[in-house]
C-alpha positions as a printed Julia matrix, in Angstrom:
316×3 Matrix{Float64}:
 21.13    5.85  -15.69
 20.82    3.79  -12.49
 20.71    0.02  -12.22
 18.37   -1.7    -9.75
 19.01   -4.97   -7.96
 15.74   -6.66   -6.98
 15.9    -9.26   -4.2
 13.09  -11.84   -4.2
 13.05  -14.38   -1.35
 11.17  -17.52   -2.42
  9.5   -20.05   -0.16
  6.57  -22.25   -1.21
  4.88  -19.67   -3.44
  4.31  -21.7    -6.61
  0.78  -20.31   -6.98
  1.95  -16.68   -7.13
  5.54  -16.74   -8.34
  5.01  -16.49  -12.09
  2.92  -13.34  -11.76
  5.59  -11.79   -9.57
  8.44  -12.68  -11.92
  6.52  -11.58  -15.03
  6.13   -8.14  -13.45
  9.89   -7.97  -12.92
 11.29   -9.28  -16.19
  8.89   -7.04  -18.15
  9.97   -3.82  -16.44
 10.21   -0.93  -18.89
 13.45    0.04  -17.13
 15.74   -2.56  -18.64
 18.87   -2.16  -16.52
 17.88   -4.47  -13.68
 19.35   -7.4   -11.81
 16.84   -9.88  -10.37
 18.2   -11.96   -7.49
 16.0   -14.98   -6.76
 16.75  -16.66   -3.44
 15.07  -20.06   -3.08
 14.94  -20.47    0.69
 14.47  -24.25    0.77
 11.06  -24.4    -0.93
  9.28  -27.75   -0.77
  6.9   -27.09   -3.69
  7.57  -26.25   -7.34
  8.77  -22.71   -6.63
 12.39  -23.62   -7.29
 11.54  -25.25  -10.6
  9.57  -22.19  -11.73
 12.35  -19.82  -10.67
 14.98  -21.87  -12.53
 12.89  -21.74  -15.7
 12.74  -17.94  -15.53
 16.47  -17.73  -14.8
 17.26  -19.9   -17.81
 15.01  -17.84  -20.07
 16.27  -14.47  -18.8
 19.91  -15.3   -18.24
 21.03  -11.67  -18.62
 18.66  -10.41  -15.91
 18.2   -13.16  -13.34
 20.53  -14.74  -10.8
 19.1   -17.88   -9.22
 20.35  -18.9    -5.77
 19.45  -21.82   -3.52
 19.97  -22.22    0.2
 18.64  -24.17    3.16
 15.55  -22.71    4.76
 16.5   -19.89    7.1
 13.52  -17.56    6.9
 12.77  -14.28    5.16
 15.52  -12.26    6.86
 18.17  -14.83    6.08
 17.08  -15.03    2.43
 17.18  -11.25    2.02
 20.6   -10.99    3.67
 21.88  -13.78    1.42
 20.64  -12.0    -1.68
 22.23   -8.71   -0.6
 25.67  -10.27   -1.04
 25.07  -10.46   -4.8
 23.84   -6.91   -5.39
 25.57   -5.06   -8.23
 22.99   -2.32   -8.81
 23.07    1.3    -7.72
 19.75    0.77   -5.93
 18.15   -2.11   -4.04
 14.52   -3.16   -4.13
 12.86   -5.94   -2.14
  9.86   -7.74   -3.64
  8.01  -10.54   -1.87
  7.42  -13.51   -4.16
  3.65  -13.54   -3.66
  3.34   -9.84   -4.6
  3.93   -8.06   -7.92
  4.71   -4.6    -9.24
  3.64   -2.3   -12.06
  5.82   -2.76  -15.15
  6.63    0.97  -15.19
  7.4     1.31  -11.48
 11.18    1.54  -11.68
 11.14    3.7   -14.82
  8.94    6.21  -13.03
 11.28    6.19  -10.03
 14.43    6.65  -12.09
 14.47   10.44  -11.75
 14.78   10.06   -7.97
 17.65    7.62   -8.34
 19.42   10.05  -10.63
 19.09   12.67   -7.87
 21.02   10.46   -5.46
 18.3     9.77   -2.87
 19.15    7.29   -0.09
 15.54    6.12    0.12
 12.57    6.56   -2.2
  9.09    5.56   -1.05
  6.34    4.6    -3.47
  2.67    3.82   -2.96
  1.24    0.41   -2.13
 -2.04   -1.17   -3.18
 -3.56   -4.07   -1.26
 -5.18   -6.54   -3.64
 -6.76   -9.96   -3.33
 -5.46  -13.04   -5.15
 -7.58  -12.06   -8.18
 -5.95   -8.64   -8.42
 -9.0    -6.78   -7.18
 -8.15   -3.65   -5.18
 -8.89   -3.87   -1.47
 -7.24   -0.68   -0.29
 -4.74    1.96   -1.44
 -2.26    2.94    1.23
 -2.32    6.59    2.26
  1.12    8.14    2.29
  2.24   11.81    2.3
  4.26   13.15   -0.62
  7.51   15.05   -0.12
 11.02   15.51   -1.53
 14.47   16.18   -0.14
 13.84   15.42    3.51
 16.41   14.0     5.87
 15.63   10.53    7.2
 14.75   12.08   10.54
 12.33   14.53    8.92
 10.86   11.77    6.76
 10.2     9.48    9.71
  8.58   12.27   11.71
  6.16   12.86    8.82
  5.45    9.26    7.86
  4.92    7.57   11.22
  1.94    9.79   12.03
 -0.19    8.9     9.0
  1.31    6.0     7.02
  0.42    2.56    8.39
  3.07    1.01    6.13
  6.03    3.11    7.18
  8.11    0.04    8.06
  7.65   -2.31    5.08
 10.98   -3.09    3.42
  9.39   -3.52   -0.01
  7.84   -0.04    0.01
 11.12    1.72   -0.81
 14.15    1.84   -3.07
 17.46    2.05   -1.21
 20.74    3.4    -2.52
 23.13    0.44   -2.44
 26.08    2.39   -1.08
 23.9     3.79    1.73
 22.74    0.28    2.68
 26.18   -1.33    2.46
 28.12    1.46    4.17
 25.8     1.23    7.17
 25.98   -2.59    7.14
 22.23   -2.95    7.55
 20.97   -6.51    8.04
 17.6    -8.08    8.75
 17.61  -10.03   12.01
 17.57  -13.77   11.48
 15.18  -16.0    13.45
 12.89  -13.08   14.3
  9.44  -12.22   12.98
  8.37   -8.65   12.07
 11.85   -8.1    10.6
 10.78   -4.98    8.68
  9.37   -3.38   11.83
 12.68   -4.05   13.57
 14.9    -2.56   10.89
 13.38   -0.12    8.39
 12.54    2.78   10.77
 16.14    2.65   11.99
 17.4     2.56    8.4
 15.37    5.68    7.62
 16.8     7.58   10.56
 20.3     7.11    9.09
 19.35    8.45    5.64
 20.51   11.86    4.42
 17.97   12.27    1.62
 14.49   10.73    1.41
 11.53   11.17   -0.93
  7.98    9.92   -0.57
  6.32    9.86   -3.97
  2.79    9.59   -5.34
  3.94    6.82   -7.7
  1.64    3.83   -7.37
  3.13    0.5    -8.25
  3.56   -2.19   -5.56
  0.7    -4.68   -5.31
  0.54   -6.32   -1.89
 -1.42   -9.55   -2.28
 -3.61  -10.57    0.64
 -3.37  -14.34    0.33
 -3.55  -17.45    2.46
  0.25  -17.51    2.32
  0.38  -14.48    4.62
  2.67  -15.08    7.58
  0.07  -13.64    9.95
 -2.61  -16.16    9.01
 -3.13  -19.67   10.35
 -0.14  -19.55   12.71
  0.12  -21.94   15.64
  0.1   -20.79   19.26
  3.85  -21.18   19.78
  4.68  -19.18   16.67
  2.16  -16.49   17.57
  3.73  -16.11   20.99
  7.18  -15.66   19.46
  5.83  -13.15   16.94
  4.48  -11.02   19.78
  7.59  -11.26   21.92
  9.79  -10.33   18.96
  8.06   -6.94   18.95
  9.28   -6.45   22.52
 12.77   -7.51   21.46
 12.79   -4.92   18.69
 11.64   -2.22   21.09
 14.65   -2.91   23.31
 16.95   -2.97   20.3
 15.54    0.35   19.1
 16.13    1.96   22.52
 19.78    0.9    22.4
 20.29    2.0    18.79
 18.83    5.5    19.02
 21.09    6.31   21.97
 23.96    6.67   19.51
 21.97    8.19   16.64
 22.52   11.87   15.95
 18.84   12.79   16.11
 16.73   15.2    18.16
 15.16   14.12   21.43
 11.74   14.79   19.92
 12.49   12.25   17.17
 13.61    9.71   19.77
 10.28   10.25   21.5
  8.43    9.82   18.2
 10.04    6.49   17.36
  9.28    5.26   20.87
  5.66    6.26   20.28
  5.62    4.44   16.94
  6.97    1.2    18.39
  4.71    1.46   21.44
  1.56    1.87   19.36
  2.37   -1.27   17.37
  3.14   -3.23   20.51
 -0.06   -2.19   22.27
 -2.16   -3.08   19.24
 -0.67   -6.58   19.26
 -2.4    -7.35   22.58
 -5.66   -7.97   20.75
 -4.02  -10.65   18.62
 -2.81  -12.75   21.56
 -5.45  -15.36   22.27
 -3.88  -17.37   25.1
 -4.52  -15.9    28.54
 -1.12  -16.84   29.93
  0.68  -15.41   26.9
 -1.23  -12.14   27.25
 -0.2   -11.98   30.88
  3.49  -12.37   30.03
  3.26   -9.85   27.19
  1.55   -7.24   29.35
  4.13   -7.75   32.07
  6.87   -6.88   29.58
  4.96   -3.74   28.54
  4.55   -2.64   32.15
  8.21   -3.31   32.88
  9.21   -0.84   30.15
  6.56    1.76   31.16
  5.51    2.11   27.53
  2.28    3.95   28.3
  4.32    7.1    28.9
  5.34    7.02   25.22
  1.84    7.97   24.07
  2.19   11.69   23.41
 -0.23   14.57   23.67
  0.08   17.22   20.94
 -3.54   18.23   20.49
 -7.03   17.66   21.88
 -7.62   14.58   19.74
 -4.46   12.97   21.02
 -5.32   13.99   24.58
 -8.64   12.15   24.31
 -6.86    9.2    22.68
 -4.29    9.07   25.46
 -6.95    9.22   28.15
 -8.85    6.38   26.48
 -5.73    4.32   25.99
 -4.58    4.91   29.55
 -7.95    3.74   30.83
 -8.36    0.84   28.43
 -4.79   -0.38   28.31
 -4.09    0.06   32.03
 -7.28   -1.76   32.91
 -6.51   -4.3    30.24
 -3.01   -4.84   31.59
 -4.06   -5.05   35.23
 -7.28   -7.0    35.11
 -6.98   -9.53   32.27
């Protein structure tokens, strides 16, 4: 039987926290460790978390630290992991009470990473969308990435997988502090190091679309940094995959994946000067060449993107 350590970063989520924690403490798989990391919350989140820790003293570890952001909170929690597997849960989301029990068979088969299905819901729990993800077993991380990136729009989310603790620790994976889009920057690279990956049809993570979302109501300065962090991660990825023992075709695929995300971000940049700087960075790296052609549909897509993006980059 495998034990799971669940890391929950907490920052100003008093409205959602109880629902999240109820879904964890009531897991049908009893052998769990819940690591709550209060990242300098200003509301009642810390008080709520302490109450749960006091009530469930055998399951919950409560930690407090100065505000350092999501990456810093996750990294801090990782130091206290004692389980065979690691799970990340955002404090404004929740999971099915049988999720880990249903995933136990994969843990017992020594998988490095196990993907499960995600449901987008509103704050009332009403389903907005179920994420489409292919199902497979016993793939290498390289094979898994090459399947997932083509069809799964949530390939990179940290909370969409279980991770074998020894795999995570031996590779010394860390989320980058003081950067946005931390999952995008890390999880694809984590996957490429895995020896054994499964993508299951087990539904169980409920991703709440709330006003707390980091992508909503952000100021101009923050939005600019969020966009430029994508460029930073692209450069980091290029450096990392140079030493990865993966095929050239996979290197091309991960470049395509990062490029697609970066190009899509252009539409979210509202300030003309910021768009200009962002597009200059894209041109400098010649990212358009990363859009591949493997069939007629992709040929048409590439032609359209070359026209639209090149015109977009040159004229706006």
